VEXDREN-2710 file (C-alpha; in Angstrom, 1 decimal):
% VEXDREN-2710
k/r/px/py/pz
1/MET/61.7/117.6/196.8
2/LYS/62.4/117.5/200.7
3/TYR/59.9/117.9/203.0
4/LYS/59.4/121.3/204.4
5/TYR/60.5/122.1/207.8
6/GLY/56.7/123.0/209.1
7/LYS/55.6/119.8/208.1
8/ARG/58.0/117.9/209.8
9/ILE/56.8/120.0/213.0
10/ILE/53.1/119.3/212.0
11/ALA/53.8/115.8/211.5
12/ALA/55.3/115.6/215.1
13/ALA/51.9/117.3/216.6
14/LEU/50.0/114.8/214.8
15/VAL/51.8/112.1/216.3
16/ALA/51.1/113.7/219.9
17/ILE/47.6/113.9/219.0
18/MET/47.1/110.2/217.9
19/ALA/49.1/109.1/221.6
20/VAL/45.9/111.8/223.1
21/LEU/43.4/110.0/221.1
22/LEU/44.6/106.6/222.6
23/ALA/44.3/107.7/225.9
24/GLY/41.3/109.9/225.7
25/CYS/39.5/106.6/224.6
26/GLY/40.9/104.3/227.3
27/GLY/43.6/102.5/224.6
28/LYS/46.3/100.9/226.0
29/LYS/48.3/100.7/222.6
30/GLU/51.6/102.5/222.7
31/ILE/52.4/104.8/219.7
32/ASN/55.5/103.9/217.8
33/ASP/57.1/107.1/216.7
34/GLY/59.1/105.4/213.7
35/THR/62.5/105.0/215.5
36/PHE/64.3/102.0/214.6
37/ARG/63.6/99.1/217.6
38/PRO/66.2/96.7/217.3
39/VAL/66.2/93.1/218.9
40/ASP/67.8/89.8/219.2
41/GLU/67.7/87.8/216.0
42/ALA/67.3/84.9/218.4
43/GLU/64.1/86.1/219.2
44/LEU/62.9/86.2/215.9
45/GLN/63.7/82.5/214.9
46/PHE/60.5/80.4/213.7
47/PRO/58.8/78.6/215.0
48/LEU/59.1/81.0/217.8
49/LYS/59.6/79.2/221.5
50/GLU/56.0/80.4/222.7
51/LYS/53.1/81.4/220.8
52/THR/52.5/84.5/220.2
53/THR/49.8/86.7/218.8
54/LEU/49.9/89.7/216.4
55/SER/47.0/92.2/214.6
56/GLY/46.3/92.5/211.4
57/MET/43.8/93.7/209.0
58/ILE/42.7/92.3/205.7
59/SER/40.4/92.0/202.5
60/TYR/38.7/89.1/201.2
61/PRO/36.3/88.5/198.4
62/ALA/32.6/88.6/198.7
63/ASN/31.4/84.9/198.9
64/THR/34.3/83.6/199.9
65/GLU/35.9/82.7/203.6
66/SER/35.4/85.4/205.9
67/GLU/37.7/84.1/208.7
68/PRO/41.4/84.3/207.7
69/ASN/42.6/81.9/210.1
70/ASN/40.3/78.9/208.1
71/ARG/42.0/79.5/205.3
72/THR/44.6/76.5/204.7
73/ILE/47.9/79.1/204.1
74/PHE/47.5/81.1/207.2
75/LYS/46.6/77.8/209.0
76/ARG/50.1/76.1/207.7
77/LEU/52.0/79.6/208.4
78/GLN/50.8/79.3/212.0
79/GLU/52.0/76.1/212.5
80/GLN/55.4/77.4/210.8
81/THR/55.9/80.3/212.9
82/ASN/53.9/79.8/216.0
83/VAL/52.6/83.1/215.6
84/GLU/48.9/83.8/215.4
85/ILE/47.0/86.5/214.0
86/ASP/44.3/88.2/215.5
87/TRP/42.6/89.7/212.0
88/THR/40.2/92.1/211.3
89/ALA/38.7/91.0/208.1
90/ILE/36.8/93.2/205.8
91/GLN/34.8/92.5/202.7
92/ALA/36.8/93.6/199.7
93/ASP/33.9/95.8/198.5
94/GLN/33.6/97.7/201.6
95/TRP/37.5/98.1/202.0
96/ALA/37.8/101.6/200.5
97/ASP/35.4/103.0/202.6
98/LYS/36.2/101.1/206.0
99/ILE/39.9/101.4/205.8
100/SER/40.3/104.9/206.0
101/LEU/38.2/105.2/209.1
102/ASN/40.3/102.6/210.7
103/MET/43.7/104.3/209.8
104/SER/42.1/107.7/211.0
105/ASP/41.0/105.9/214.6
106/PRO/44.9/104.3/216.0
107/ASN/42.5/102.5/218.5
108/LYS/41.1/100.6/215.4
109/LEU/44.7/100.2/214.1
110/THR/45.7/96.6/214.3
111/ASP/50.0/96.0/214.1
112/PHE/49.8/95.9/210.2
113/ILE/47.6/96.1/207.3
114/PHE/48.0/93.1/205.1
115/THR/46.1/94.1/201.8
116/ALA/46.2/97.8/202.4
117/GLY/46.5/98.3/198.5
118/PHE/47.6/102.1/199.4
119/THR/48.0/104.8/197.2
120/ASP/51.5/107.2/197.2
121/SER/49.2/109.8/198.5
122/ASN/48.0/107.5/201.1
123/LEU/51.2/106.7/202.6
124/LEU/52.8/109.9/202.5
125/ARG/49.4/110.8/204.4
126/TYR/49.5/108.0/207.0
127/ALA/53.1/108.7/207.1
128/GLU/53.0/112.3/208.0
129/TYR/50.7/111.9/211.0
130/GLY/52.5/109.0/212.2
131/ALA/50.1/105.9/211.6
132/ILE/52.8/103.9/210.0
133/ILE/56.2/103.6/210.4
134/PRO/59.3/103.4/208.1
135/LEU/60.9/100.1/207.7
136/GLU/63.9/100.1/205.6
137/GLU/65.9/99.1/209.0
138/TYR/63.9/96.6/209.6
139/ILE/64.1/95.0/205.9
140/ASP/67.8/94.8/205.9
141/SER/67.7/93.6/209.7
142/TYR/64.8/90.7/209.9
143/MET/63.6/90.5/206.1
144/PRO/66.4/88.0/204.3
145/ASN/63.5/87.3/201.8
146/LEU/62.6/90.6/200.8
147/LYS/66.1/91.6/201.1
148/SER/67.3/89.4/198.6
149/VAL/64.7/90.8/196.0
150/PHE/65.8/94.0/196.5
151/ASP/69.7/92.9/196.1
152/LYS/68.7/91.2/192.8
153/TYR/66.7/93.8/191.4
154/PRO/67.7/97.1/192.9
155/GLU/65.2/99.1/190.8
156/TYR/62.5/97.5/193.3
157/ARG/64.1/99.2/196.1
158/VAL/64.6/102.5/194.2
159/MET/60.7/102.4/193.5
160/CYS/59.8/101.3/197.1
161/THR/61.9/104.7/198.6
162/ASP/60.7/108.2/198.9
163/VAL/62.2/111.3/198.5
164/ASN/63.8/111.2/202.0
165/GLY/64.9/107.6/201.6
166/HIS/62.3/106.0/203.7
167/ILE/60.4/102.8/203.1
168/TRP/56.7/102.9/204.0
169/ALA/55.2/99.6/202.7
170/LEU/56.4/96.5/201.5
171/PRO/55.7/95.4/197.9
172/TRP/53.9/93.2/196.1
173/ILE/55.8/92.0/193.0
174/GLU/54.4/89.6/190.2
175/GLN/57.3/89.2/187.3
176/LEU/55.7/87.1/184.4
177/GLY/58.2/87.7/181.4
178/SER/60.7/90.6/181.6
179/GLY/61.6/93.9/180.1
180/LYS/59.5/93.8/176.7
181/THR/58.6/90.3/176.7
182/ALA/56.7/91.2/180.1
183/ILE/53.2/90.6/180.7
184/GLN/51.8/94.0/181.5
185/THR/53.8/95.5/178.2
186/ILE/50.3/95.5/176.5
187/ASP/47.4/96.1/178.5
188/ASN/44.6/96.2/175.6
189/MET/45.2/94.0/173.4
190/SER/43.1/93.8/170.2
191/PHE/41.9/90.5/169.1
192/ILE/40.4/89.4/165.6
193/ASN/38.0/86.7/164.5
194/LYS/40.0/84.4/163.1
195/LYS/36.9/82.1/162.2
196/TRP/35.2/85.2/160.3
197/LEU/38.0/85.6/158.3
198/ASP/38.6/82.2/157.3
199/PHE/34.9/81.8/156.2
200/LEU/35.1/85.1/153.8
201/ASP/38.7/83.8/152.8
202/LEU/40.5/87.0/154.4
203/GLU/43.9/87.1/155.5
204/VAL/44.8/88.8/159.2
205/PRO/45.7/92.7/158.3
206/GLU/49.3/94.0/158.3
207/ASN/48.3/97.7/158.1
208/VAL/45.7/100.2/158.3
209/ASP/44.2/99.8/155.1
210/GLU/43.7/96.0/154.8
211/PHE/42.3/96.5/158.2
212/GLU/39.8/98.8/156.9
213/GLU/39.1/96.6/154.4
214/VAL/38.6/93.6/156.6
215/LEU/36.2/95.4/158.8
216/ILE/34.4/96.5/155.5
217/ALA/33.9/92.9/154.6
218/PHE/33.0/91.7/158.1
219/ARG/30.1/94.6/157.9
220/ASP/29.0/93.9/154.3
221/HIS/28.5/90.0/154.6
222/GLY/26.8/90.5/157.9
223/ALA/23.8/88.5/157.1
224/GLU/26.2/86.1/155.9
225/LEU/27.9/85.6/158.9
226/GLN/24.7/85.8/161.1
227/LYS/23.2/82.7/159.3
228/GLU/26.8/80.7/159.0
229/PHE/27.3/80.8/162.8
230/GLY/23.5/81.3/164.2
231/ILE/24.4/84.8/165.3
232/GLU/21.6/86.4/167.3
233/GLY/21.9/90.2/167.1
234/SER/23.6/92.5/164.0
235/ILE/26.9/91.9/163.4
236/ILE/29.5/94.7/164.6
237/PRO/32.9/94.9/162.9
238/MET/34.8/96.2/165.9
239/SER/33.7/96.9/169.4
240/CYS/35.8/98.5/172.1
241/ILE/35.0/101.0/175.0
242/ILE/36.6/104.3/174.3
243/ASN/39.1/105.2/177.0
244/ASP/38.8/102.3/179.4
245/PRO/42.4/101.0/180.1
246/GLY/41.8/97.4/178.9
247/GLN/39.1/98.2/176.0
248/ASP/40.5/101.0/174.3
249/PRO/41.3/100.7/170.6
250/ALA/44.4/103.2/171.0
251/VAL/46.6/100.0/170.1
252/LEU/45.4/100.8/166.7
253/ILE/47.1/104.1/166.4
254/ASN/50.7/103.1/167.4
255/GLY/51.7/103.3/163.6
256/PHE/50.8/106.7/163.0
257/GLY/53.0/109.9/162.6
258/GLU/56.1/109.2/165.2
259/GLY/54.8/105.8/166.3
260/TYR/54.1/106.9/169.9
261/GLY/50.8/106.1/170.2
262/ASP/48.9/106.3/173.5
263/ALA/49.7/104.0/175.8
264/ASP/49.2/105.3/179.2
265/LYS/45.9/106.3/178.8
266/ASP/45.7/107.6/182.7
267/ARG/48.8/109.9/182.1
268/HIS/49.2/110.1/178.6
269/ILE/52.8/110.4/178.7
270/VAL/55.8/108.4/176.5
271/VAL/59.2/108.5/177.6
272/THR/61.6/109.2/174.1
273/ASP/64.9/107.0/173.2
274/ASN/66.3/110.6/174.5
275/ARG/64.8/109.9/177.9
276/GLU/62.5/112.8/177.4
277/VAL/58.9/112.5/178.8
278/ILE/56.1/113.9/176.0
279/CYS/52.7/114.1/175.7
280/SER/51.5/111.3/173.7
281/ALA/48.2/112.9/172.9
282/VAL/49.7/116.0/171.3
283/GLN/51.6/114.5/168.9
284/ASP/50.7/114.6/165.2
285/GLY/50.5/110.7/164.8
286/TYR/48.1/110.8/167.9
287/LYS/46.1/113.7/165.9
288/ALA/46.5/111.4/162.3
289/GLY/45.4/108.1/164.3
290/ILE/42.1/109.8/166.0
291/GLU/41.2/111.0/162.3
292/TRP/41.5/107.5/161.0
293/LEU/39.4/106.3/163.9
294/HIS/37.1/108.7/163.1
295/LYS/37.0/107.7/159.5
296/LEU/36.2/103.8/160.9
297/TYR/33.3/105.3/162.9
298/GLU/31.6/107.6/160.0
299/GLU/32.1/104.1/158.1
300/LYS/30.0/102.2/160.6
301/LEU/32.6/99.8/161.3
302/ILE/32.9/100.9/165.1
303/ASP/30.2/99.6/167.4
304/PRO/28.0/103.1/168.2
305/GLU/27.7/101.9/171.9
306/ALA/31.6/102.1/172.3
307/PHE/31.3/105.8/174.0
308/THR/29.0/104.5/176.4
309/GLN/28.8/100.9/177.1
310/GLU/29.9/99.3/180.5
311/TRP/32.0/96.0/180.6
312/SER/28.8/93.7/181.4
313/THR/27.2/95.2/178.1
314/TYR/30.3/94.8/176.0
315/VAL/31.1/91.4/177.7
316/SER/27.4/90.4/176.9
317/LYS/27.5/91.2/173.1
318/GLY/30.9/89.2/173.0
319/LYS/29.6/85.9/174.2
320/SER/26.7/86.1/171.7
321/GLY/29.6/86.2/169.2
322/ARG/28.8/89.7/167.2
323/TYR/32.1/91.0/167.5
324/GLY/34.8/90.6/164.2
325/VAL/37.5/92.5/166.5
326/CYS/37.4/93.5/170.1
327/PHE/40.0/94.7/172.6
328/SER/40.7/93.4/176.2
329/TRP/43.5/91.9/178.1
330/ASP/42.7/88.4/177.4
331/VAL/40.0/87.7/174.4
332/GLY/38.7/84.6/176.5
333/ASN/37.0/87.3/178.8
334/VAL/34.5/88.6/175.9
335/ASP/34.3/85.8/173.9
336/ASN/36.4/82.4/173.2
337/LEU/39.9/81.5/172.8
338/ASN/39.6/79.5/170.0
339/ASP/38.1/81.3/167.2
340/TRP/40.5/84.8/167.7
341/VAL/44.1/85.4/167.1
342/PRO/45.8/88.4/168.3
343/LEU/45.8/91.1/166.0
344/PRO/49.3/92.2/164.8
345/VAL/50.8/95.7/165.1
346/LEU/49.2/97.7/162.1
347/THR/51.5/100.0/159.8
348/ALA/50.5/103.1/158.7
349/ASP/53.4/105.5/158.8
350/THR/55.9/103.4/160.6
351/ARG/55.5/100.1/162.6
352/ASN/56.0/100.3/166.3
353/LEU/54.2/99.2/169.5
354/THR/55.1/101.6/172.7
355/PRO/55.0/99.3/175.8
356/THR/52.9/100.4/178.8
357/ASN/54.5/102.7/181.2
358/GLY/56.0/100.7/184.4
359/SER/55.9/97.7/182.4
360/PHE/59.6/96.9/182.4
361/THR/59.5/95.8/185.7
362/SER/56.7/93.7/186.0
363/GLY/53.4/93.8/188.3
364/PHE/54.5/96.1/190.8
365/ASP/52.1/97.3/193.8
366/ARG/54.1/99.8/196.1
367/GLY/51.7/100.1/199.0
368/ARG/50.4/96.7/199.5
369/CYS/51.2/96.1/203.1
370/VAL/52.4/98.5/205.9
371/VAL/53.1/98.4/209.6
372/THR/51.4/100.5/212.0
373/SER/52.5/102.6/214.9
374/VAL/50.7/101.0/217.6
375/ALA/52.6/97.8/216.8
376/GLU/54.8/96.6/219.8
377/ASN/57.3/94.5/218.0
378/PRO/57.9/95.9/214.9
379/ALA/60.8/93.7/214.7
380/LEU/58.7/90.3/214.7
381/VAL/55.7/91.8/212.6
382/CYS/58.3/92.6/210.2
383/ALA/60.0/89.1/210.1
384/TRP/56.6/87.6/210.0
385/LEU/55.7/89.1/206.8
386/ASP/59.0/88.5/205.6
387/GLN/57.8/84.7/205.1
388/MET/55.6/85.9/202.6
389/TYR/58.5/86.6/200.5
390/ALA/59.9/82.9/200.7
391/PRO/60.1/81.3/197.0
392/MET/57.4/78.7/197.7
393/GLN/55.2/81.1/199.9
394/SER/54.7/83.7/197.4
395/PRO/53.1/81.7/194.7
396/GLN/50.6/80.4/196.9
397/ASN/49.7/83.9/198.3
398/ASN/49.4/84.9/194.9
399/TRP/47.2/82.5/193.2
400/GLY/46.2/79.5/195.7
401/THR/47.4/76.4/197.6
402/TYR/47.2/72.8/197.7
403/GLY/45.9/69.9/199.9
404/GLU/42.5/71.9/200.3
405/ASP/39.9/69.8/201.9
406/ASP/37.1/70.6/199.0
407/ASP/37.7/69.8/195.5
408/PHE/39.1/72.9/194.1
409/ASP/43.0/73.3/194.1
410/ILE/45.3/75.6/192.3
411/PHE/48.4/73.6/192.8
412/GLU/49.7/70.2/193.6
413/MET/52.8/69.3/195.1
414/GLY/54.8/68.0/192.6
415/LYS/58.8/67.8/191.9
416/ASN/61.1/70.1/189.6
417/ALA/63.8/68.6/187.1
418/ASP/66.1/68.6/190.1
419/GLY/63.9/66.5/192.0
420/GLU/63.1/69.0/194.7
421/ASP/59.3/70.0/195.7
422/MET/57.5/72.2/193.1
423/LEU/54.1/73.8/193.0
424/LYS/52.6/72.7/189.9
425/HIS/49.5/74.4/188.7
426/ALA/46.5/71.8/188.9
427/PRO/43.9/71.2/186.3
428/LEU/40.6/72.5/187.0
429/GLY/38.1/71.5/185.0
430/ASP/35.3/73.3/184.8
431/ALA/36.0/75.6/187.8
432/SER/36.7/79.2/187.4
433/PRO/40.2/80.0/188.1
434/VAL/39.3/83.5/189.3
435/GLU/36.9/82.1/191.8
436/VAL/39.4/79.3/193.0
437/ARG/42.1/82.0/193.0
438/GLU/39.7/84.0/195.4
439/ALA/38.6/80.9/197.5
440/GLU/42.3/80.2/198.4
441/ALA/44.7/83.3/198.0
442/VAL/45.3/85.5/200.5
443/GLY/47.3/88.4/198.7
444/GLY/49.1/90.5/200.9
445/PRO/53.0/91.6/200.3
446/LEU/54.7/88.9/198.1
447/ALA/57.2/88.3/195.4
448/VAL/57.3/85.8/192.6
449/LEU/60.1/86.0/190.0
450/ASP/60.7/85.0/186.7
451/GLU/63.5/82.7/188.0
452/TYR/60.6/80.8/190.2
453/TYR/59.0/79.3/187.3
454/GLY/59.8/75.7/186.8
455/VAL/61.8/75.8/190.0
456/TYR/59.6/76.5/192.9
457/VAL/56.3/77.0/190.5
458/THR/55.0/76.5/187.2
459/CYS/53.8/79.5/184.9
460/PRO/49.7/79.6/185.2
461/ASP/48.6/78.3/182.1
462/ASP/46.5/81.7/181.1
463/ALA/49.3/83.9/181.9
464/GLN/51.8/81.4/179.6
465/TYR/49.5/81.6/176.6
466/ARG/49.5/85.7/176.8
467/LEU/53.2/85.8/177.1
468/ASP/54.0/83.5/173.9
469/TRP/51.2/86.3/172.4
470/ILE/53.3/89.2/173.4
471/GLU/56.2/87.6/172.2
472/GLU/55.1/86.3/169.1
473/TYR/53.0/89.2/167.9
474/TYR/54.2/92.5/169.8
475/THR/57.8/92.2/171.0
476/PRO/59.4/92.4/167.8
477/ASP/57.6/95.6/167.1
478/MET/58.5/97.1/170.4
479/HIS/61.3/99.9/169.2
480/ARG/61.0/101.9/171.9
481/GLU/63.6/102.0/174.5
482/TYR/62.2/103.0/177.5
483/VAL/59.1/103.3/179.8
484/TYR/58.2/105.4/182.5
485/PRO/59.0/103.6/185.7
486/ASN/57.1/103.3/188.6
487/ILE/58.6/106.5/190.7
488/PHE/57.8/107.5/194.1
489/MET/56.9/111.1/194.3
490/SER/57.2/113.4/197.1
491/ARG/53.7/114.2/198.4
492/ASP/53.7/117.7/197.7
493/ASP/54.6/116.7/194.0
494/THR/51.9/113.8/194.2
495/GLU/49.2/116.2/194.9
496/THR/50.5/119.0/192.3
497/LEU/50.9/116.0/189.8
498/SER/46.9/114.4/190.7
499/ASN/45.5/118.0/190.1
500/LEU/47.2/118.8/187.0
501/GLN/46.3/115.5/186.0
502/ALA/42.7/115.6/186.5
503/ASP/42.5/118.6/183.8
504/ILE/44.5/117.2/181.3
505/LYS/43.2/113.7/181.4
506/LYS/39.3/115.1/181.3
507/ALA/40.3/117.2/178.7
508/ILE/41.8/114.7/176.4
509/ASN/39.7/111.9/176.9
510/ALA/36.5/114.1/176.2
511/LYS/38.1/115.4/173.1
512/LYS/39.2/111.7/171.9
513/ALA/35.5/110.4/172.6
514/ASP/34.1/113.4/170.7
515/TRP/36.5/113.6/167.7
516/ILE/36.4/110.0/167.0
517/MET/32.6/110.1/166.8
518/ASN/31.9/113.4/165.5
519/GLY/35.2/114.5/163.6
520/PHE/37.6/117.7/164.3
521/THR/39.1/120.4/162.2
522/ASP/43.1/122.1/162.5
523/LYS/41.0/124.7/164.4
524/ASP/39.7/122.4/166.8
525/TRP/42.9/120.8/167.4
526/ASN/45.0/124.1/167.9
527/LYS/42.2/125.0/170.4
528/TYR/43.0/121.8/172.5
529/LEU/46.4/122.3/172.0
530/GLU/45.7/125.9/173.7
531/ASP/43.7/124.1/176.3
532/LEU/45.8/121.3/177.3
533/GLU/48.9/124.3/178.2
534/ALA/46.4/126.6/180.0
535/TYR/45.7/123.5/182.2
536/GLY/49.5/122.9/182.8
537/LEU/51.1/120.7/180.6
538/SER/54.5/121.9/180.5
539/GLU/54.8/122.1/184.2
540/TYR/53.1/118.6/184.2
541/LEU/55.9/117.3/181.5
542/GLU/58.3/119.1/183.6
543/LEU/57.4/117.5/187.1
544/PHE/57.5/114.0/185.3
545/GLN/60.5/114.7/183.8
546/THR/62.6/115.6/187.1
547/TYR/61.6/112.3/188.6
548/LEU/62.7/110.4/185.4
549/ASP/66.1/111.9/185.8
550/SER/66.5/111.3/189.3
551/TYR/65.5/107.4/188.8
552/TYR/67.9/106.9/186.2
553/GLU/70.6/108.9/188.6
554/SER/69.6/106.3/191.9
555/THR/69.9/103.4/189.7
556/GLY/73.1/104.2/187.7
557/LYS/71.5/103.2/184.6
END
């Protein structure tokens, strides 16, 4: 899995080309070839004795402050460090197009890209032609906050390191719960309308037969529900968005057959208790689950628009109070919190919920921030970026801050049980948490760890009630021991996997939608299996397996 010799020659040539581009355009920036540049640590003691300017690139949400240095968080950081950042700020909805252009032109590069959000392919491509530099030695030498996170949770370091031992980016880490109680263990939670259940004198269903009976009751008593609750529009027993990661109904079929379900709706893989990577969408339980969903559709229990509707349509109907069952990260996104309860894992042949892949290590973005090859003093850049990983700083960068001049504050400064400063989530009244966070937060590289809650910061209310739901309704039925971790593959293997996944995912998702709507035969199923194998399913799974084995060897688990 090492880079080929020829690629190293090409990479060296590309670095040389970048230098020529700079000279040709009259640029004054010097290209850093990635060699570690040590400095005296005394030069990195904040606040610096003399004011220093670094350059950075950042995205910002539309309709929020466009000048980063006007944000309270960056004002305070400048005071604390005596480092001023000359920002190139790009509106978030234009980021994808503009960042790719800027990364291809060394004269437009800044010392670091604060909110890069680069994919693995991005990172390895930019690394190969010398646009970004490796950071592992800078982390160990000049980033004590991030190094402390890596020392405490070595799996994060493994997840950030490529097959050649290099770390090309600084991560975003958000722990909210851990292991089988982590907030990411289930994405598309299922919710049921408790108000309707109570009106019809029904109980929350526990198995697929009871669930079907409840949906039928919602359908058959639609007129009564409309009249009782003043609902305009027809009653929809169950709505969803087929093949949408957050609103897909796949969570309902976990109990069929072997109980694997299909939690990974992008890659359709699951890890068995023997650490074997298999395709969830070719299992007998998956087949039985899709047949059952087709039965529900035939009985007019599933929203006929579930195959075509967009998010805005889905929410609009939900806010009109028309749903009996829906799926989302948080039912408050679709209707309201008061009238709904989570739908427990449904028993069919077994009772199990397969956690989402990557979820045991919580929220993680490997490519959040990079240091570029035009940084004259990468040690100082990394030392400044390490301030983002301080336990009191990370929560503010992630959610927002305190002491703003306007009426909105995510936090107020309070005290923890030991009388030390602690950020406490402030009441927002009628303000939207999302809008306040976008107005105050700056994103970028950070780490919010589970052990920070109650010490440095309180847990957000909207996260806490979701964590409570997971622990009560879902964790007890998570019987799988492993999830596929967030693994950093080589560039060649990343490209191979991407090409294989394009055909495999397309075939799986197309048949899933078709079969829920129209049904299928054993002949259709066998042809589907043959097609997936022709698309390279065995090679696809073997690639995942190779990296899974390597991951556990690296972590010593």
